[in-house]
N, C-alpha and C positions, 0 to 999 in steps of 0.2 A: 570821598568814595573809597571804599576799602580796596586793597590790592587784589588784582586778579589772581585766582588760584594758579594759573599757568605761570604767571610772572613770579609767584612765590616759589615755584618748584625749579626754577632755573636761576643761575647766577648771572645777572646782566650788569656789566660794568657801565657806569654812566658815560654817555658820549660814544659808546661802542656802536658798531653797525647794527647790532641786534637791538640796542636801546633805541636807535633812530628808527629802525623798521617797526618796532612796537609802537613808538610814539606816532608814527605816520598812520598806523592802523588802530588808533585808540578806539574808534567806534567798533571795530571788529572785536577787540579785546573786551569791551564793555558788553557787547552782545554775547560773547562766549560766557562771561560771568553771569549774565542774566539767564542763559540756558542752563548753566550749572545750578543756579538757584531753583529754576523751574523743574529740573529733572531730579535733583537730589533732595530738595526740601520743598516740595509743592504744598500748596494749601490743602489740596485734596489728594492724598497719596493713594486712594483706592485701596486695593488689596496688597500694595507693596509699601509697607511702613518704612519710615526713614532708616531705621537700623538695618533692615534688609537691603534697602537700596545701597547704603554705604558698603555693606558686606559684598554685595554683587559687584559694585564698582571696584572694590579692592581685588576681588577675584579676577575681573577682566583686566585690571592693570597688571596683576601677577602673570596672567596668561600672555599678556603683551610684553612681558619682560621688563617692566618698569617698577622696581622695588620702591622707589621714592614716591611715585604716585600711589602705589598700593598702601604704603605707610600713611600717606595723607588721608586716604579713605578709612583706614583702620582707626586712625586717631579721631576721625569724625564721628565715631559712635557706632561703628559696624557691629552687627550681631556676630558673636564668635561662631565659627562653623561647628563647634562642639555643642552648641545649644540644641536642645531637643526639638525645637521647631523646624530644624533642617530635615527632620525625618518624615514629615508628612508628604503625601503624594504630590501636592501642588508644588511644594518647594523642590522636591526631587526632580520634577519635570522642568521647573524653571532653571535649576542648576544645569541639567543636561542641555537645555536650549542655550543658555548663556555660553557654556563651554563650546558648543557647536558653532554658534554664530561668531564668537570671539576668535575662534581658531581656524575654522574651515567653513566660512559662510557659503561658499559655492556648493557645499554638500547639503545645504538645507533644502527641504521640499515642503509642499503643502502638508504632508503627513506630520511634520514637526509641529505645525500650528494645531493640527487636530489632536496631537498628543497632549499639548498644553490644555486644550479645551476639555479633553477627556479626564484630565487630572483636576478639573475644577477651576482652571484659570480663566477668568472672564475675558471677553474681547477687549474691554477697556484696559485691563491689566496687561494683556499681550501687547497692546499699543504702548503702554507705559514702559514695559520691559524693553521693547524695541528701541524706544527713545533713549533709555539708559545705556543700552549696549552701543548704540550709534554715537552718543555723546562721549562716552569714555574712549571709544575707538578714535574719535576725532581728537580728543586730548592727547592720546598716545602718539598719534601722527604729528600733531603740532609741536609737542614737546620734543620729540625725536628730531624734527626738522630744525628747531631752534638750537638744540644742542649741537647738531651737525654744523650749524653756522658759526659755532665757536663758543657758545655758552658752556659753562661747566655744570655737571649734574649736582 
């Protein structure tokens, strides 16, 4: 089995308390990797192709203050934000929504979902987008917690 992305992004010394904690939670780490695969590289990406997913994940990681996680997603084939496809109405609405939910989720209202729909984002893609935002937010919290336990960035 390939190493978990989270484990790749932190420096865990063999035999350390963090290594022991991760080993004791191997099933959780495997589930996290399975979620990564499902959210970032799904068989059916809908209207959110993989390069856009990686670009949005990198953006969420930057907004969350984790340059290393952002670099991981950028290296994964993220669509550059200078690409012309960032200029369409749906992508503009998606970016606004990502920024809102990743930084101040308490400010989100039903009107924000309506704005996505009005820009042509399908209900399925709104769900996919929500899963992406939630997953990268989870990664940010988990990585931060592990680093606080003593791992080095």
